[in-house]
C-alpha positions as CSV (number, residue, x, y, z in Angstrom):
1,M,-18.2,-18.1,14.9
2,A,-16.5,-16.2,12.1
3,K,-14.6,-17.9,9.4
4,K,-10.8,-17.4,9.3
5,G,-8.6,-17.0,6.3
6,N,-10.1,-14.1,4.4
7,R,-7.6,-11.5,5.6
8,I,-4.2,-11.3,4.0
9,Q,-1.1,-9.0,4.5
10,V,-0.4,-6.6,1.6
11,I,2.5,-4.2,0.9
12,L,1.7,-0.7,-0.3
13,E,4.4,1.2,-2.3
14,C,4.5,4.9,-3.3
15,T,3.8,5.5,-7.0
16,E,5.4,8.9,-7.2
17,H,8.7,8.1,-5.5
18,K,10.5,6.5,-8.4
19,E,10.0,9.4,-10.7
20,S,11.3,11.9,-8.1
21,G,14.9,10.5,-8.3
22,K,15.4,10.5,-4.5
23,S,16.9,7.4,-2.8
24,G,14.8,5.0,-0.7
25,T,11.2,3.8,-0.9
26,S,8.0,4.5,1.0
27,R,6.3,1.3,1.8
28,Y,3.5,0.4,4.3
29,I,2.3,-3.1,5.4
30,T,-1.4,-3.5,6.0
31,T,-4.1,-6.2,5.8
32,K,-7.1,-6.4,3.6
33,N,-10.1,-8.7,3.3
34,K,-9.6,-10.6,0.0
35,K,-13.3,-11.5,-0.1
36,N,-14.5,-7.9,0.0
37,T,-11.7,-6.3,-2.1
38,P,-10.3,-8.8,-4.6
39,D,-8.6,-6.2,-6.8
40,R,-5.5,-4.2,-5.8
41,M,-5.7,-1.4,-3.2
42,E,-4.9,2.3,-3.8
43,I,-4.7,4.5,-0.7
44,K,-3.3,8.0,-0.1
45,K,-0.6,7.8,2.6
46,F,2.1,10.1,3.8
47,N,5.6,9.7,2.2
48,P,8.2,10.9,4.7
49,I,10.9,11.3,2.0
50,L,8.8,13.6,-0.2
51,K,7.1,15.1,2.8
52,R,3.6,15.0,1.4
53,M,0.6,12.7,0.8
54,T,1.0,10.4,-2.2
55,V,-0.9,7.5,-3.8
56,H,0.3,4.1,-2.6
57,K,-0.6,1.0,-4.6
58,E,-0.5,-2.6,-3.6
59,I,2.4,-4.6,-4.9
60,K,2.9,-8.3,-5.4
Protein backbone atom coordinates (compact mmCIF):
# COMPACT_ATOMS: atom_id res chain seq x y z
CA MET A 1 0.00 0.00 0.00
CA ALA A 2 1.15 3.52 -0.78
CA LYS A 3 1.90 6.07 1.92
CA LYS A 4 -0.44 9.00 2.27
CA GLY A 5 0.42 12.59 3.08
CA ASN A 6 3.04 13.51 0.43
CA ARG A 7 0.63 15.46 -1.82
CA ILE A 8 -0.29 19.01 -0.91
CA GLN A 9 -2.47 21.67 -2.54
CA VAL A 10 -0.67 24.71 -3.95
CA ILE A 11 -1.82 27.98 -5.53
CA LEU A 12 -0.16 29.22 -8.72
CA GLU A 13 -0.29 32.96 -9.47
CA CYS A 14 0.65 34.82 -12.66
CA THR A 15 3.93 36.76 -12.47
CA GLU A 16 3.27 39.15 -15.38
CA HIS A 17 -0.24 40.22 -14.40
CA LYS A 18 0.71 42.78 -11.71
CA GLU A 19 2.98 44.74 -14.08
CA SER A 20 0.28 44.91 -16.77
CA GLY A 21 -1.92 47.23 -14.69
CA LYS A 22 -5.14 45.33 -15.46
CA SER A 23 -7.55 44.46 -12.66
CA GLY A 24 -8.03 40.93 -11.31
CA THR A 25 -5.61 38.04 -10.90
CA SER A 26 -4.93 34.76 -12.65
CA ARG A 27 -4.67 31.93 -10.13
CA TYR A 28 -4.80 28.16 -10.46
CA ILE A 29 -5.08 25.51 -7.72
CA THR A 30 -3.18 22.26 -8.22
CA THR A 31 -1.45 19.55 -6.20
CA LYS A 32 2.19 18.57 -6.00
CA ASN A 33 4.20 15.81 -4.38
CA LYS A 34 6.26 17.59 -1.72
CA LYS A 35 8.72 14.68 -1.54
CA ASN A 36 9.61 14.86 -5.27
CA THR A 37 9.44 18.68 -5.69
CA PRO A 38 10.37 20.39 -2.40
CA ASP A 39 11.06 23.78 -4.04
CA ARG A 40 8.44 26.14 -5.50
CA MET A 41 6.81 25.28 -8.84
CA GLU A 42 6.91 27.40 -12.01
CA ILE A 43 4.53 26.40 -14.80
CA LYS A 44 3.40 28.13 -18.00
CA LYS A 45 -0.39 28.45 -17.89
CA PHE A 46 -2.98 30.45 -19.82
CA ASN A 47 -3.94 33.85 -18.41
CA PRO A 48 -7.48 34.66 -19.63
CA ILE A 49 -7.19 38.37 -18.78
CA LEU A 50 -3.98 38.89 -20.78
CA LYS A 51 -5.16 36.27 -23.34
CA ARG A 52 -1.78 34.51 -23.59
CA MET A 53 0.45 31.94 -21.92
CA THR A 54 2.40 33.32 -18.93
CA VAL A 55 4.61 31.93 -16.17
CA HIS A 56 2.72 31.10 -12.98
CA LYS A 57 4.66 30.67 -9.73
CA GLU A 58 3.65 28.94 -6.52
CA ILE A 59 2.64 31.33 -3.75
CA LYS A 60 2.52 30.81 0.01
